[in-house]
C-alpha positions in Angstrom: -13.2 -30.4 -8.3 -11.0 -28.6 -5.9 -7.5 -29.5 -4.7 -7.1 -30.2 -1.0 -4.2 -28.8 0.8 -1.1 -31.1 0.5 -2.7 -33.0 -2.4 -0.9 -33.1 -5.8 -3.2 -31.7 -8.5 -4.1 -34.0 -11.3 -3.4 -32.9 -14.9 -5.1 -34.0 -18.1 -4.1 -33.5 -21.7 -7.0 -32.8 -24.0 -6.3 -32.8 -27.8 -8.8 -32.1 -30.6 -7.9 -33.9 -33.9 -9.1 -34.1 -37.5 -7.0 -35.9 -40.0 -3.8 -35.8 -38.1 -2.1 -38.9 -39.5 1.0 -36.8 -40.4 1.5 -35.6 -36.8 0.0 -38.4 -34.6 3.2 -40.5 -34.2 5.2 -37.5 -32.9 2.3 -36.5 -30.7 2.1 -40.0 -29.2 5.9 -39.8 -28.5 5.5 -36.4 -26.8 2.6 -37.2 -24.5 3.7 -40.7 -23.5 7.2 -39.3 -22.7 6.0 -36.6 -20.2 7.6 -37.0 -16.8 5.7 -36.9 -14.5 3.0 -38.4 -16.6 -0.4 -36.7 -16.9 -3.3 -38.3 -15.1 -5.4 -38.5 -18.3 -4.7 -38.1 -22.0 -7.9 -37.7 -24.1 -8.0 -37.3 -27.9 -11.3 -36.0 -29.2 -11.7 -36.9 -32.8 -13.8 -34.9 -35.2 -14.7 -37.8 -37.6 -11.2 -38.1 -39.1 -11.0 -39.8 -42.5 -7.5 -41.2 -41.8 -6.0 -43.6 -39.3 -4.9 -41.1 -36.7 -7.6 -42.1 -34.2 -6.8 -45.8 -34.6 -3.1 -45.2 -34.1 -3.8 -43.2 -30.9 -5.9 -46.0 -29.6 -3.2 -48.6 -30.4 -0.8 -46.5 -28.3 -3.1 -46.8 -25.3 -4.6 -43.3 -25.5 -8.2 -42.6 -24.8 -10.0 -41.5 -28.0 -13.6 -40.3 -28.0 -15.7 -39.4 -31.0 -16.8 -35.8 -31.0 -20.5 -35.0 -30.9 -19.7 -32.0 -33.0 -16.7 -31.2 -35.2 -14.7 -28.1 -34.5 -11.8 -27.2 -32.1 -14.0 -25.4 -29.6 -16.8 -28.1 -29.2 -14.2 -30.9 -29.3 -12.2 -29.3 -26.5 -15.3 -28.6 -24.5 -16.3 -32.2 -24.8 -12.9 -33.4 -23.8 -12.7 -31.1 -20.7 -16.2 -32.2 -19.7 -15.3 -35.8 -19.9 -12.2 -35.8 -17.7 -11.9 -35.4 -13.9 -8.5 -33.8 -13.6 -7.9 -30.6 -11.6 -5.8 -28.9 -14.3 -6.2 -29.1 -18.1 -3.7 -28.6 -20.8 -5.1 -28.2 -24.4 -2.5 -29.6 -26.7 -2.7 -29.5 -30.4 -1.5 -32.6 -32.3 1.2 -30.7 -34.1 2.7 -29.0 -31.0 5.4 -30.3 -28.7 5.6 -29.4 -25.0 8.6 -29.9 -22.6 9.0 -33.3 -21.1 8.4 -31.8 -17.6 5.3 -29.9 -18.8 3.1 -31.5 -16.1 5.4 -30.1 -13.4 5.4 -26.7 -15.0 1.6 -26.7 -15.2 1.3 -27.6 -11.5 3.8 -25.0 -10.5 2.2 -22.2 -12.5 -1.4 -22.9 -11.5 -0.3 -23.4 -7.9 -0.3 -19.6 -7.8 -3.9 -18.8 -7.0 -3.5 -15.4 -8.8 -3.1 -17.1 -12.1 -6.2 -18.2 -13.9 -4.9 -19.1 -17.4 -1.4 -19.7 -18.8 0.4 -21.0 -21.8 3.9 -21.8 -23.0 6.2 -19.6 -25.1 5.5 -20.3 -28.8 8.2 -21.4 -31.2 7.3 -22.2 -34.9 9.7 -24.7 -36.5 9.9 -27.2 -39.3 12.2 -30.1 -40.0 15.0 -27.9 -41.3 14.7 -24.5 -39.6 13.1 -22.4 -36.9 10.9 -19.5 -38.2 12.3 -16.9 -35.8 10.5 -13.9 -37.1 7.1 -15.5 -37.0 7.9 -17.0 -33.6 8.8 -13.6 -32.2 5.6 -12.1 -33.5 3.6 -14.9 -32.0 5.2 -14.2 -28.7 4.9 -10.4 -28.9 1.2 -10.3 -29.8 0.4 -11.9 -26.5 1.1 -8.4 -25.1 0.7 -5.9 -27.9 -2.7 -7.1 -29.2 -4.5 -6.7 -25.9 -2.6 -3.5 -25.0 -3.8 -1.7 -28.2 -7.2 -3.3 -28.6 -8.4 -4.3 -25.1 -6.4 -2.0 -22.7 -8.7 -2.6 -19.7 -8.3 -6.3 -20.2 -4.5 -5.9 -20.5 -4.1 -3.9 -17.3 -6.1 -6.5 -15.4 -3.4 -9.0 -16.3 -5.0 -10.3 -19.5 -3.0 -11.7 -22.4 -4.0 -13.2 -25.7 -2.9 -16.8 -25.7 -3.4 -19.2 -28.6 -3.7 -22.9 -29.4 -0.1 -23.2 -30.6 1.0 -22.3 -27.0 -0.7 -25.3 -25.3 -3.0 -23.2 -23.0 -3.7 -24.6 -19.5 -6.1 -23.8 -16.8 -8.1 -25.1 -13.8 -11.0 -27.3 -15.0 -13.4 -25.7 -12.6 -12.6 -22.2 -13.9 -13.0 -23.3 -17.5 -16.4 -24.8 -16.7 -17.4 -21.7 -14.6 -17.0 -19.4 -17.6 -18.8 -21.7 -20.0 -15.7 -23.0 -21.8 -15.1 -22.2 -25.5 -17.9 -20.7 -27.5 -18.7 -23.6 -29.8 -19.9 -21.3 -32.6 -16.6 -19.5 -32.9 -14.4 -21.5 -35.3 -11.4 -19.1 -35.4 -10.0 -17.0 -32.5 -11.9 -19.1 -30.0 -8.8 -19.0 -27.8 -8.8 -15.2 -27.7 -12.5 -15.2 -26.8 -11.7 -17.6 -23.9 -9.0 -15.3 -22.6 -11.5 -12.5 -22.3 -13.8 -14.7 -20.3 -11.1 -16.2 -18.1 -9.7 -12.9 -16.9 -12.5 -13.1 -14.3 -10.7 -16.1 -12.8 -7.2 -14.6 -12.5 -4.2 -13.1 -14.3 -2.8 -14.7 -17.4 0.8 -15.8 -18.0 3.2 -16.8 -20.7 5.6 -19.2 -19.0 9.2 -19.2 -20.0 9.2 -22.7 -21.5 8.8 -23.5 -25.1 5.9 -25.1 -27.0 7.2 -26.0 -30.5 4.6 -26.0 -33.2 4.9 -27.3 -36.7 5.4 -24.7 -39.4 3.3 -26.7 -41.9 0.8 -23.9 -42.5 3.7 -21.4 -43.2 5.4 -23.9 -45.5 2.2 -24.5 -47.4 1.2 -20.8 -47.9 4.5 -19.0 -47.6 5.6 -17.2 -44.4 4.7 -13.7 -45.4 1.3 -14.7 -46.7 0.4 -16.8 -43.7 1.4 -14.0 -41.3 -0.6 -11.4 -43.2 -3.6 -13.8 -43.1 -3.3 -14.2 -39.4 -2.9 -10.5 -38.9 -6.0 -9.8 -41.0 -8.1 -12.3 -38.9 -6.8 -10.9 -35.7 -7.6 -7.4 -36.7 -11.1 -8.3 -37.7 -11.6 -10.1 -34.4 -10.3 -7.0 -32.5 -13.0 -4.9 -34.1 -15.7 -7.3 -33.1 -16.1 -9.7 -36.0 -16.1 -13.0 -34.2 -18.2 -15.1 -36.6 -17.4 -16.1 -40.1 -13.6 -15.6 -39.8 -13.2 -19.3 -40.8 -14.0 -18.3 -44.4 -10.5 -16.7 -44.6 -8.9 -19.7 -42.9 -9.4 -22.8 -45.0 -7.9 -25.4 -42.6 -10.9 -24.8 -40.3 -13.8 -27.1 -41.1 -17.4 -26.2 -40.3 -19.2 -28.5 -37.9 -21.6 -29.5 -40.6 -19.0 -30.4 -43.2 
C-alpha cells in the first residue's frame, strides 16, 4: 500500500510473544498510551503456556495465533496480516516514547530512509545498565563498519529487536521479510536486505528494554555471549546460533 500525497500514513505495532506474563501488563500500558494512537496493534502468540495472550485480548488488543513459533515467522505473519503503511516491531519487554507514532511518521516521511530504530537503553527496576546500553548503541555503527564496510558506506546500520525497528510495510514485503529459519540475529539479516530500500537510521529517542537477561546471567557474561553470537554471524554462521542463546525456542519445540 502506498501513501497518497497529503494523507497521514497509518502505523501498526506488531509484537511477537511467547510466555510474556511478566511483561504484558507494562506492554499493554505502553501501547495503549501512545499518542497519537497506532492504527493497529497486533500481538502474535507463539503458543504461550501462560495467560499473556488472554490478558492482551482482555485489554482490547488483537491477538493471533502463530502458524509457526519463532520471532521471525511470528513477525512475518503479523506484518502480512495488517494493512498499515508503516510497521513498528515492538518486543513485549521494550518501552517506546509516548509519541512514537509521530516519530515513526516523521522518520519514514524521508524517502531516503528505508529502515530505522530507536536508541537502545537497557534498564531494570533499580538501575540503568549504562555500559551495556552504550555498547548496544555503538555496535549499530562499529559492527557494520568492520565486518560489512560496503553495507556501512551505503548507509547501512545493524539494528536490533530491543530498538523497536520500524519500516514501510511494502519495503519489508518486497525483500521477503525476515528469514523464518534464522532464530538469532534475524534483525541483522533483515538490515542487509533492507539497504536496497534506503538508508538506515538510529533516531535520537529512547527505546527502554528490560535488563532481565542481564540480571539472570550477569552483565559481563551476557555481553560476552552476545559478542560471541555477533562475531559468528559476522563470519557467516547464520544458522544454529540459537544453541548458544537458550531463551530462543525452536519452532518445533
